N, CA, C and O atoms as CSV, one atom per row, in Angstrom:
chain,resi,resn,atom,element,x,y,z
A,1,LEU,N,N,38.487,52.008,-84.929
A,1,LEU,CA,C,39.325,51.272,-85.411
A,1,LEU,C,C,40.191,51.887,-85.980
A,1,LEU,O,O,41.163,52.097,-85.255
A,2,PRO,N,N,40.268,52.275,-86.975
A,2,PRO,CA,C,41.581,52.559,-88.556
A,2,PRO,C,C,42.273,53.801,-87.685
A,2,PRO,O,O,42.891,54.700,-88.254
A,3,GLU,N,N,42.022,53.725,-85.615
A,3,GLU,CA,C,43.293,54.659,-85.466
A,3,GLU,C,C,44.098,53.720,-84.415
A,3,GLU,O,O,45.214,54.071,-84.030
A,4,ALA,N,N,43.434,52.381,-83.911
A,4,ALA,CA,C,43.800,51.328,-83.067
A,4,ALA,C,C,44.682,50.800,-84.009
A,4,ALA,O,O,45.884,50.977,-83.816
A,5,ARG,N,N,44.169,49.958,-85.355
A,5,ARG,CA,C,45.181,49.470,-86.329
A,5,ARG,C,C,45.959,49.577,-85.919
A,5,ARG,O,O,46.134,48.749,-85.025
A,6,ILE,N,N,47.006,50.505,-86.102
A,6,ILE,CA,C,48.625,50.448,-86.202
A,6,ILE,C,C,49.550,50.206,-84.674
A,6,ILE,O,O,50.403,49.341,-84.474
A,7,PRO,N,N,49.216,50.932,-84.017
A,7,PRO,CA,C,49.546,50.459,-82.857
A,7,PRO,C,C,49.208,48.886,-82.109
A,7,PRO,O,O,50.077,48.296,-81.466
A,8,LEU,N,N,48.154,48.468,-82.261
A,8,LEU,CA,C,47.837,46.917,-82.639
A,8,LEU,C,C,48.672,46.425,-83.807
A,8,LEU,O,O,49.327,45.424,-83.514
A,9,ALA,N,N,48.741,46.618,-84.362
A,9,ALA,CA,C,49.623,45.698,-85.713
A,9,ALA,C,C,51.251,45.842,-85.051
A,9,ALA,O,O,51.980,44.863,-84.891
A,10,GLN,N,N,51.624,47.183,-84.729
A,10,GLN,CA,C,52.932,46.795,-84.353
A,10,GLN,C,C,53.294,46.407,-83.145
A,10,GLN,O,O,54.516,46.334,-83.019
A,11,ALA,N,N,52.351,45.986,-81.721
A,11,ALA,CA,C,52.778,45.517,-80.765
A,11,ALA,C,C,52.389,44.267,-81.072
A,11,ALA,O,O,53.084,43.428,-80.498
A,12,ALA,N,N,51.233,43.655,-82.012
A,12,ALA,CA,C,52.001,42.255,-82.525
A,12,ALA,C,C,53.046,42.063,-82.854
A,12,ALA,O,O,53.877,41.377,-82.258
A,13,ILE,N,N,53.236,42.867,-84.264
A,13,ILE,CA,C,54.716,42.721,-84.521
A,13,ILE,C,C,56.303,42.566,-83.572
A,13,ILE,O,O,57.356,41.939,-83.684
A,14,THR,N,N,55.791,43.390,-82.781
A,14,THR,CA,C,57.167,43.170,-81.289
A,14,THR,C,C,56.732,42.167,-81.204
A,14,THR,O,O,57.324,41.358,-81.920
A,15,VAL,N,N,56.032,41.814,-80.718
A,15,VAL,CA,C,55.941,40.381,-80.185
A,15,VAL,C,C,55.870,39.479,-80.033
A,15,VAL,O,O,55.908,38.691,-79.088
A,16,ALA,N,N,55.653,39.486,-81.793
A,16,ALA,CA,C,55.935,38.435,-82.362
A,16,ALA,C,C,57.870,37.909,-83.020
A,16,ALA,O,O,58.331,36.825,-83.377
A,17,ALA,N,N,58.507,39.345,-82.900
A,17,ALA,CA,C,59.602,39.580,-82.479
A,17,ALA,C,C,60.808,39.316,-81.634
A,17,ALA,O,O,62.017,39.443,-81.442
A,18,SER,N,N,59.822,38.931,-81.319
A,18,SER,CA,C,60.313,39.504,-79.510
A,18,SER,C,C,61.387,37.520,-79.578
A,18,SER,O,O,61.181,36.433,-80.117
A,19,PRO,N,N,62.549,38.178,-78.597
A,19,PRO,CA,C,62.937,36.293,-78.193
A,19,PRO,C,C,61.832,35.826,-77.294
A,19,PRO,O,O,61.147,36.409,-76.453
A,20,LYS,N,N,61.877,34.448,-77.783
A,20,LYS,CA,C,60.928,33.994,-77.020
A,20,LYS,C,C,61.515,33.126,-75.489
A,20,LYS,O,O,62.695,32.937,-75.191
A,21,SER,N,N,60.380,32.734,-74.753
A,21,SER,CA,C,61.366,31.666,-73.410
A,21,SER,C,C,60.041,31.602,-72.964
A,21,SER,O,O,59.182,32.480,-73.050
A,22,ASN,N,N,59.929,30.141,-72.331
A,22,ASN,CA,C,59.250,28.818,-72.326
A,22,ASN,C,C,58.732,29.327,-70.074
A,22,ASN,O,O,57.833,29.040,-69.284
A,23,SER,N,N,59.810,30.029,-70.067
A,23,SER,CA,C,60.083,30.426,-68.379
A,23,SER,C,C,58.549,30.275,-67.230
A,23,SER,O,O,57.948,29.704,-66.320
A,24,CYS,N,N,58.610,30.993,-67.915
A,24,CYS,CA,C,56.722,31.837,-67.429
A,24,CYS,C,C,55.933,30.352,-67.831
A,24,CYS,O,O,55.335,29.992,-66.817
A,25,CYS,N,N,55.793,29.695,-68.579
A,25,CYS,CA,C,54.770,29.009,-68.537
A,25,CYS,C,C,55.656,27.585,-68.316
A,25,CYS,O,O,55.305,26.581,-68.936
A,26,ALA,N,N,56.899,27.539,-67.343
A,26,ALA,CA,C,57.091,26.668,-66.755
A,26,ALA,C,C,57.671,27.068,-65.471
A,26,ALA,O,O,58.590,26.304,-65.179
A,27,ALA,N,N,57.471,28.005,-64.572
A,27,ALA,CA,C,56.472,28.259,-63.214
A,27,ALA,C,C,55.123,28.436,-63.233
A,27,ALA,O,O,54.695,28.881,-62.168
A,28,ILE,N,N,54.015,28.171,-64.375
A,28,ILE,CA,C,52.555,28.318,-63.291
A,28,ILE,C,C,52.768,27.110,-64.190
A,28,ILE,O,O,53.457,27.906,-64.827
A,29,PHE,N,N,52.892,25.433,-65.184
A,29,PHE,CA,C,53.162,24.717,-64.631
A,29,PHE,C,C,52.995,24.271,-63.480
A,29,PHE,O,O,51.995,23.881,-62.878
A,30,LYS,N,N,54.576,24.399,-63.089
A,30,LYS,CA,C,54.542,23.458,-61.558
A,30,LYS,C,C,54.181,24.201,-60.348
A,30,LYS,O,O,54.071,23.429,-59.396
A,31,ALA,N,N,53.874,25.881,-59.933
A,31,ALA,CA,C,53.635,25.736,-59.616
A,31,ALA,C,C,51.843,25.461,-59.431
A,31,ALA,O,O,51.254,25.179,-58.388
A,32,LEU,N,N,51.382,25.612,-60.519
A,32,LEU,CA,C,50.198,23.874,-60.753
A,32,LEU,C,C,49.546,22.695,-60.421
A,32,LEU,O,O,48.444,22.150,-60.380
A,33,SER,N,N,50.965,22.523,-60.158
A,33,SER,CA,C,51.854,21.035,-60.249
A,33,SER,C,C,51.329,21.715,-58.348
A,33,SER,O,O,50.269,22.147,-57.896
A,34,ASP,N,N,52.300,21.553,-57.922
A,34,ASP,CA,C,52.272,21.986,-56.420
A,34,ASP,C,C,50.961,22.302,-55.669
A,34,ASP,O,O,50.723,21.594,-54.691
A,35,VAL,N,N,49.885,23.483,-56.065
A,35,VAL,CA,C,48.982,22.849,-55.556
A,35,VAL,C,C,47.592,22.305,-55.937
A,35,VAL,O,O,46.525,22.879,-55.719
A,36,GLY,N,N,47.822,20.697,-56.748
A,36,GLY,CA,C,47.543,20.716,-57.114
A,36,GLY,C,C,47.615,18.710,-56.418
A,36,GLY,O,O,46.824,17.768,-56.359
A,37,SER,N,N,49.443,19.043,-55.939
A,37,SER,CA,C,49.912,17.664,-55.346
A,37,SER,C,C,50.045,17.389,-54.165
A,37,SER,O,O,50.272,16.237,-53.798
A,38,LYS,N,N,49.850,19.061,-52.808
A,38,LYS,CA,C,50.715,18.403,-52.421
A,38,LYS,C,C,50.165,20.066,-51.295
A,38,LYS,O,O,49.480,20.834,-51.972
A,39,ASP,N,N,50.442,20.621,-49.642
A,39,ASP,CA,C,49.813,21.609,-49.311
A,39,ASP,C,C,51.161,22.648,-49.229
A,39,ASP,O,O,52.347,22.669,-48.900
A,40,THR,N,N,50.246,23.355,-49.692
A,40,THR,CA,C,50.881,24.310,-50.025
A,40,THR,C,C,51.030,26.019,-49.185
A,40,THR,O,O,51.537,27.103,-49.472
A,41,GLY,N,N,49.915,25.169,-47.528
A,41,GLY,CA,C,50.667,26.011,-46.998
A,41,GLY,C,C,49.112,27.407,-46.427
A,41,GLY,O,O,48.234,27.703,-47.237
A,42,THR,N,N,49.135,27.805,-45.472
A,42,THR,CA,C,47.883,29.010,-44.991
A,42,THR,C,C,48.955,30.856,-46.053
A,42,THR,O,O,50.099,31.217,-46.330
A,43,ILE,N,N,47.367,31.395,-46.219
A,43,ILE,CA,C,48.635,33.017,-46.661
A,43,ILE,C,C,49.486,33.488,-44.888
A,43,ILE,O,O,48.929,33.009,-43.901
A,44,PRO,N,N,50.427,34.151,-44.714
A,44,PRO,CA,C,50.582,34.397,-44.021
A,44,PRO,C,C,50.004,35.282,-43.561
A,44,PRO,O,O,49.415,35.933,-44.425
A,45,PRO,N,N,49.815,35.819,-42.074
A,45,PRO,CA,C,49.220,36.951,-41.604
A,45,PRO,C,C,49.353,38.081,-42.013
A,45,PRO,O,O,48.432,38.480,-42.725
A,46,HIS,N,N,50.395,38.947,-41.773
A,46,HIS,CA,C,50.852,39.820,-42.741
A,46,HIS,C,C,50.716,40.308,-44.100
A,46,HIS,O,O,50.849,41.469,-44.486
A,47,ILE,N,N,50.499,39.506,-44.624
A,47,ILE,CA,C,49.490,39.843,-45.760
A,47,ILE,C,C,48.237,39.824,-46.211
A,47,ILE,O,O,47.873,40.056,-47.364
A,48,LYS,N,N,47.428,39.480,-45.075
A,48,LYS,CA,C,46.015,38.615,-45.523
A,48,LYS,C,C,44.968,40.493,-45.150
A,48,LYS,O,O,45.507,41.506,-44.706
A,49,ASN,N,N,43.776,40.374,-45.450
A,49,ASN,CA,C,43.477,41.697,-45.570
A,49,ASN,C,C,42.145,42.134,-44.144
A,49,ASN,O,O,40.935,41.909,-44.133
A,50,PRO,N,N,42.849,42.671,-43.313
A,50,PRO,CA,C,42.141,42.613,-41.815
A,50,PRO,C,C,40.996,43.886,-41.899
A,50,PRO,O,O,40.771,44.834,-41.147
A,51,VAL,N,N,40.094,43.220,-43.805
A,51,VAL,CA,C,39.162,44.191,-43.753
A,51,VAL,C,C,37.609,43.902,-42.847
A,51,VAL,O,O,36.859,44.871,-42.731
A,52,ALA,N,N,37.145,42.426,-42.174
A,52,ALA,CA,C,36.316,42.402,-41.144
A,52,ALA,C,C,36.863,42.719,-40.068
A,52,ALA,O,O,37.915,42.257,-39.628
A,53,GLU,N,N,36.214,43.482,-39.611
A,53,GLU,CA,C,35.747,43.763,-37.621
A,53,GLU,C,C,36.718,42.397,-37.444
A,53,GLU,O,O,36.722,41.300,-38.002
A,54,GLY,N,N,37.745,43.172,-36.122
A,54,GLY,CA,C,38.627,41.396,-35.784
A,54,GLY,C,C,39.003,40.465,-35.852
A,54,GLY,O,O,39.282,39.484,-35.162
A,55,LEU,N,N,39.018,40.950,-37.192
A,55,LEU,CA,C,40.036,40.059,-38.105
A,55,LEU,C,C,42.503,40.659,-37.513
A,55,LEU,O,O,43.510,39.994,-37.272
A,56,ARG,N,N,42.179,42.141,-37.589
A,56,ARG,CA,C,43.153,42.866,-36.855
A,56,ARG,C,C,43.292,42.639,-36.463
A,56,ARG,O,O,44.483,42.337,-36.536
A,57,GLU,N,N,42.602,42.195,-35.129
A,57,GLU,CA,C,43.085,41.276,-33.535
A,57,GLU,C,C,43.648,40.229,-33.858
A,57,GLU,O,O,44.629,39.971,-33.160
A,58,MET,N,N,43.450,39.624,-34.529
A,58,MET,CA,C,44.285,38.186,-35.104
A,58,MET,C,C,45.085,37.841,-35.648
A,58,MET,O,O,45.453,36.703,-35.941
A,59,GLY,N,N,45.773,39.598,-36.027
A,59,GLY,CA,C,47.418,38.877,-36.574
A,59,GLY,C,C,46.936,39.859,-38.080
A,59,GLY,O,O,47.603,40.869,-38.303
A,60,TYR,N,N,45.925,39.544,-38.926
A,60,TYR,CA,C,45.844,40.480,-40.605
A,60,TYR,C,C,46.750,41.695,-40.205
A,60,TYR,O,O,46.725,42.334,-39.153
A,61,GLY,N,N,47.582,41.865,-41.333
A,61,GLY,CA,C,48.125,42.538,-41.999
A,61,GLY,C,C,49.425,43.387,-40.800
A,61,GLY,O,O,50.049,44.393,-41.137
A,62,GLU,N,N,49.557,42.827,-39.691
A,62,GLU,CA,C,50.940,43.653,-38.468
A,62,GLU,C,C,51.850,42.935,-39.446
A,62,GLU,O,O,52.025,41.779,-39.832
A,63,GLY,N,N,52.179,43.733,-39.595
A,63,GLY,CA,C,54.086,44.044,-40.205
A,63,GLY,C,C,53.878,44.517,-41.554
A,63,GLY,O,O,54.729,45.203,-42.119
A,64,TYR,N,N,53.114,44.284,-41.936
A,64,TYR,CA,C,52.540,44.685,-43.977
A,64,TYR,C,C,53.870,45.927,-43.925
A,64,TYR,O,O,53.998,46.801,-43.067
A,65,LYS,N,N,54.737,45.681,-45.081
A,65,LYS,CA,C,55.087,46.803,-45.746
A,65,LYS,C,C,54.505,47.052,-46.886
A,65,LYS,O,O,54.092,46.195,-47.668
A,66,TYR,N,N,54.448,48.328,-47.037
A,66,TYR,CA,C,53.853,49.134,-48.136
A,66,TYR,C,C,55.070,49.218,-49.517
A,66,TYR,O,O,55.351,50.401,-49.711
A,67,ALA,N,N,55.678,48.456,-50.294
A,67,ALA,CA,C,56.402,48.564,-50.911
A,67,ALA,C,C,56.673,50.098,-51.329
A,67,ALA,O,O,57.613,50.883,-51.203
A,68,HIS,N,N,55.652,50.125,-51.770
A,68,HIS,CA,C,55.362,51.727,-52.415
A,68,HIS,C,C,55.873,52.486,-51.921
A,68,HIS,O,O,56.436,53.428,-52.478
A,69,ASP,N,N,55.798,52.221,-50.394
A,69,ASP,CA,C,56.517,53.463,-49.298
A,69,ASP,C,C,57.433,53.408,-49.309
A,69,ASP,O,O,57.869,53.930,-48.283
A,70,TYR,N,N,58.816,52.740,-50.424
A,70,TYR,CA,C,59.930,52.307,-50.296
A,70,TYR,C,C,60.640,52.670,-50.706
A,70,TYR,O,O,60.032,53.175,-51.650
A,71,GLU,N,N,62.277,53.081,-50.973
A,71,GLU,CA,C,62.639,53.287,-52.066
A,71,GLU,C,C,63.008,52.398,-53.155
A,71,GLU,O,O,63.752,51.472,-52.835
A,72,GLY,N,N,62.665,52.473,-54.322
A,72,GLY,CA,C,63.161,51.477,-54.895
A,72,GLY,C,C,61.147,50.586,-55.637
A,72,GLY,O,O,60.976,49.605,-56.360
A,73,GLY,N,N,60.540,51.139,-55.262
A,73,GLY,CA,C,59.090,51.078,-54.557
A,73,GLY,C,C,59.466,49.288,-54.703
A,73,GLY,O,O,58.842,48.650,-55.550
A,74,TYR,N,N,60.611,48.509,-53.739
A,74,TYR,CA,C,60.635,47.559,-53.534
A,74,TYR,C,C,60.839,46.981,-51.599
A,74,TYR,O,O,60.898,47.603,-50.538
A,75,VAL,N,N,60.869,46.081,-51.830
A,75,VAL,CA,C,61.374,46.534,-49.820
A,75,VAL,C,C,61.267,44.613,-49.266
A,75,VAL,O,O,60.356,43.964,-49.781
A,76,MET,N,N,61.790,44.212,-48.711
A,76,MET,CA,C,61.958,42.920,-48.120
A,76,MET,C,C,61.051,42.006,-47.361
A,76,MET,O,O,60.734,42.530,-46.293
A,77,GLN,N,N,60.508,40.794,-47.538
A,77,GLN,CA,C,59.700,40.629,-47.213
A,77,GLN,C,C,58.861,39.251,-47.531
A,77,GLN,O,O,58.984,38.551,-48.537
A,78,GLU,N,N,58.407,39.143,-46.961
A,78,GLU,CA,C,57.857,37.710,-47.395
A,78,GLU,C,C,56.516,37.061,-47.326
A,78,GLU,O,O,55.716,36.897,-46.406
A,79,TYR,N,N,56.524,36.704,-48.746
A,79,TYR,CA,C,55.123,36.745,-49.372
A,79,TYR,C,C,54.230,35.531,-49.069
A,79,TYR,O,O,53.046,35.443,-48.747
A,80,LEU,N,N,55.612,34.242,-49.373
A,80,LEU,CA,C,55.359,33.031,-49.285
A,80,LEU,C,C,54.755,32.231,-48.502
A,80,LEU,O,O,55.892,31.806,-48.705
A,81,PRO,N,N,53.887,31.263,-47.495
A,81,PRO,CA,C,53.088,30.466,-46.682
A,81,PRO,C,C,54.740,30.256,-46.168
A,81,PRO,O,O,55.765,30.424,-46.830
A,82,GLU,N,N,54.587,29.834,-44.767
A,82,GLU,CA,C,55.929,29.003,-44.042
A,82,GLU,C,C,55.757,27.678,-45.376
A,82,GLU,O,O,56.100,28.226,-46.423
A,83,ALA,N,N,55.561,26.950,-45.515
A,83,ALA,CA,C,55.390,25.455,-46.557
A,83,ALA,C,C,56.207,25.921,-47.990
A,83,ALA,O,O,56.305,25.104,-48.906
A,84,MET,N,N,56.605,26.866,-48.074
A,84,MET,CA,C,56.738,27.012,-49.655
A,84,MET,C,C,57.821,28.047,-50.558
A,84,MET,O,O,58.004,28.335,-51.741
A,85,ARG,N,N,58.723,28.602,-48.486
A,85,ARG,CA,C,60.187,28.816,-48.264
A,85,ARG,C,C,60.796,28.718,-49.348
A,85,ARG,O,O,61.342,27.630,-49.534
A,86,GLY,N,N,60.873,29.310,-49.961
A,86,GLY,CA,C,62.512,28.716,-50.459
A,86,GLY,C,C,62.433,27.693,-52.131
A,86,GLY,O,O,63.279,26.940,-52.615
A,87,VAL,N,N,60.667,28.204,-52.789
A,87,VAL,CA,C,60.816,27.179,-53.890
A,87,VAL,C,C,60.265,28.212,-54.516
A,87,VAL,O,O,59.591,29.193,-54.204
A,88,LYS,N,N,60.849,27.612,-55.755
A,88,LYS,CA,C,61.298,29.117,-56.771
A,88,LYS,C,C,60.401,28.220,-58.111
A,88,LYS,O,O,60.035,27.047,-58.174
A,89,TYR,N,N,60.316,28.962,-58.734
A,89,TYR,CA,C,59.276,28.569,-59.695
A,89,TYR,C,C,59.562,29.331,-61.684
A,89,TYR,O,O,59.123,28.942,-62.766
A,90,TYR,N,N,60.167,30.100,-61.430
A,90,TYR,CA,C,60.211,31.178,-62.222
A,90,TYR,C,C,62.288,31.298,-62.223
A,90,TYR,O,O,63.075,31.932,-61.521
A,91,ALA,N,N,62.398,30.698,-62.948
A,91,ALA,CA,C,63.478,30.732,-63.683
A,91,ALA,C,C,63.912,31.216,-64.461
A,91,ALA,O,O,64.258,30.314,-65.224
A,92,PRO,N,N,64.411,32.912,-65.227
A,92,PRO,CA,C,63.902,33.518,-67.060
A,92,PRO,C,C,65.510,33.444,-66.649
A,92,PRO,O,O,66.253,33.329,-65.674
A,93,THR,N,N,65.510,33.566,-67.834
A,93,THR,CA,C,66.788,33.012,-68.911
A,93,THR,C,C,67.395,34.256,-69.031
A,93,THR,O,O,66.990,35.253,-68.434
A,94,GLY,N,N,69.200,34.219,-70.447
A,94,GLY,CA,C,69.578,35.183,-70.570
A,94,GLY,C,C,69.126,35.554,-71.504
A,94,GLY,O,O,69.785,36.498,-71.941
A,95,ILE,N,N,67.964,35.215,-72.338
A,95,ILE,CA,C,67.937,35.918,-73.974
A,95,ILE,C,C,66.519,37.333,-73.511
A,95,ILE,O,O,65.482,37.512,-72.873
A,96,GLY,N,N,67.290,37.844,-74.212
A,96,GLY,CA,C,66.265,39.202,-75.065
A,96,GLY,C,C,66.196,40.133,-72.927
A,96,GLY,O,O,67.002,40.283,-72.008
A,97,TYR,N,N,64.878,40.428,-73.160
A,97,TYR,CA,C,63.898,41.763,-72.006
A,97,TYR,C,C,64.363,40.856,-70.480
A,97,TYR,O,O,64.491,41.406,-69.386
A,98,GLU,N,N,64.652,38.717,-70.860
A,98,GLU,CA,C,64.786,38.316,-68.910
A,98,GLU,C,C,65.629,38.463,-68.939
A,98,GLU,O,O,65.911,38.959,-67.848
A,99,ALA,N,N,67.064,38.334,-69.921
A,99,ALA,CA,C,68.321,39.120,-69.132
A,99,ALA,C,C,68.073,40.141,-67.731
A,99,ALA,O,O,68.632,40.185,-66.635
A,100,LYS,N,N,67.143,40.791,-68.246
A,100,LYS,CA,C,67.430,41.735,-67.510
A,100,LYS,C,C,66.258,41.565,-66.298
A,100,LYS,O,O,66.425,42.061,-65.184
A,101,VAL,N,N,65.311,40.961,-66.591
A,101,VAL,CA,C,64.342,41.225,-65.748
A,101,VAL,C,C,65.362,40.126,-64.212
A,101,VAL,O,O,65.342,40.583,-63.069
A,102,ARG,N,N,66.051,38.896,-64.493
A,102,ARG,CA,C,67.083,38.241,-64.448
A,102,ARG,C,C,67.845,38.347,-63.555
A,102,ARG,O,O,67.691,37.506,-62.669
A,103,ASP,N,N,68.832,39.238,-63.381
A,103,ASP,CA,C,69.666,40.451,-63.348
A,103,ASP,C,C,68.841,41.089,-61.839
A,103,ASP,O,O,69.456,41.136,-60.773
A,104,TRP,N,N,67.774,41.427,-61.934
A,104,TRP,CA,C,66.847,41.862,-61.169
A,104,TRP,C,C,66.618,41.209,-60.153
A,104,TRP,O,O,66.579,41.885,-59.124
A,105,LEU,N,N,66.415,39.909,-60.024
A,105,LEU,CA,C,65.694,39.232,-59.427
A,105,LEU,C,C,66.875,39.273,-58.006
A,105,LEU,O,O,66.912,39.596,-56.819
A,106,ALA,N,N,68.104,38.465,-59.551
A,106,ALA,CA,C,69.306,38.613,-58.355
A,106,ALA,C,C,70.194,39.148,-57.326
A,106,ALA,O,O,71.043,38.596,-56.626
A,107,ARG,N,N,69.480,41.286,-57.465
A,107,ARG,CA,C,69.874,41.762,-56.874
A,107,ARG,C,C,69.318,42.276,-55.970
A,107,ARG,O,O,69.922,42.917,-55.110
A,108,ILE,N,N,67.822,42.068,-55.979
A,108,ILE,CA,C,66.474,42.013,-54.839
A,108,ILE,C,C,67.331,41.058,-53.684
A,108,ILE,O,O,67.919,41.519,-52.706
A,109,ARG,N,N,67.245,39.645,-54.053
A,109,ARG,CA,C,67.476,38.739,-53.190
A,109,ARG,C,C,68.544,38.490,-52.724
A,109,ARG,O,O,68.629,37.475,-52.032
A,110,GLN,N,N,69.801,39.371,-52.949
A,110,GLN,CA,C,70.532,39.723,-52.509
A,110,GLN,C,C,70.850,40.857,-51.774
A,110,GLN,O,O,72.026,41.179,-51.601
A,111,GLY,N,N,68.961,42.151,-50.860
A,111,GLY,CA,C,68.724,42.403,-50.303
A,111,GLY,C,C,69.371,43.964,-51.642
A,111,GLY,O,O,69.702,44.898,-50.912
A,112,GLY,N,N,69.520,44.250,-52.720
A,112,GLY,CA,C,69.765,45.492,-53.401
A,112,GLY,C,C,68.214,45.854,-53.525
A,112,GLY,O,O,67.254,45.202,-53.113
A,113,LYS,N,N,68.231,46.999,-54.164
A,113,LYS,CA,C,66.800,47.656,-54.786
A,113,LYS,C,C,66.730,48.549,-56.157
A,113,LYS,O,O,65.870,49.109,-56.838
A,114,ASP,N,N,68.600,48.285,-56.153
A,114,ASP,CA,C,68.389,49.773,-58.083
A,114,ASP,C,C,68.463,48.425,-58.372
A,114,ASP,O,O,69.047,47.475,-57.851
A,115,ALA,N,N,67.237,48.658,-59.980
A,115,ALA,CA,C,67.762,47.960,-60.699
A,115,ALA,C,C,68.802,48.176,-62.105
A,115,ALA,O,O,69.239,47.195,-62.707
């Protein structure tokens, strides 16, 4: 504990003094509402892990792109079920670091990779 007090206190102060946003909270509540109130579809086969025998033959993992194999650690790939395509949950604000997240998401949605 003696060695951990200072970095824990610093982390708590940094978080407490940071600009606040409820964007993540709003995204979680919207997603939970959708899961509880509508058919959100099934996991796309290319992101299903073919760990059991016969799953690869069923298309599991076929066409999956491992992001870390691509420049910048990002690759354009659809992860949502067909029923959820186009649904956006997270809407970052222009407050604090979230503005950088917003800008990064805008760039990758337009096909760019560099943050």
